C-alpha positions in Angstrom: -9.1 -42.3 33.4 -11.8 -39.5 33.3 -11.0 -35.9 33.5 -11.1 -34.4 37.3 -12.1 -30.7 37.3 -12.2 -28.9 40.6 -13.5 -25.9 41.0 -11.3 -23.6 43.2 -12.7 -20.3 45.0 -10.9 -17.9 46.9 -11.8 -14.6 48.0 -15.3 -14.9 46.4 -13.7 -15.7 42.8 -13.4 -19.0 40.5 -9.8 -19.9 39.5 -8.5 -22.2 37.3 -5.2 -24.0 37.5 -2.5 -24.3 35.0 -3.7 -27.1 33.1 -7.1 -26.2 32.9 -6.4 -23.0 31.3 -4.2 -24.4 28.9 -6.8 -26.9 28.0 -9.4 -23.9 27.7 -6.7 -22.1 25.5 -5.6 -25.6 23.5 -2.1 -25.0 24.5 0.3 -26.9 26.6 0.8 -26.0 30.5 4.5 -25.2 29.9 3.7 -22.6 27.0 1.3 -20.6 29.8 4.4 -21.4 32.4 7.0 -19.9 30.0 4.9 -16.8 28.8 4.6 -16.0 33.0 8.2 -16.6 33.9 9.0 -14.0 31.1 6.8 -11.3 31.8 4.9 -12.3 34.8 1.0 -12.7 33.3 -0.2 -14.4 30.0 -1.5 -11.9 27.8 -2.6 -9.8 30.9 -4.2 -12.6 32.8 -2.3 -12.4 36.1 -2.6 -15.4 38.5 -2.7 -15.6 42.2 0.5 -17.8 42.9 0.0 -19.8 46.1 2.6 -20.6 48.8 3.0 -24.0 47.4 4.0 -22.0 44.2 0.6 -23.5 42.2 -0.7 -20.7 40.1 -4.2 -20.3 40.0 -5.6 -18.2 37.2 -9.0 -16.0 37.3 -11.8 -17.6 35.5 -13.5 -14.5 34.4 -10.2 -13.1 33.2 -9.9 -16.1 30.9 -13.5 -15.1 29.4 -12.4 -11.6 29.0 -9.4 -13.1 26.9 -11.8 -15.7 24.9 -13.7 -12.4 23.9 -11.2 -10.3 22.9 -9.7 -12.7 20.9 -13.1 -13.7 19.0 
């Protein structure tokens, strides 16, 4: 089964699912969910919470986080 990548746009911005964010950061999705539950963010990345409780993470904020770590 191949990877399914879906581009999600909302309000003119591009978002990643928790699973996509985890893959980009080489983490488990549960690690991101746990940190979000504890602090309300993942190292200053704040997701949009959908009515169905899914989290969408801004793709541009991910790029900023990666640049800060480099």
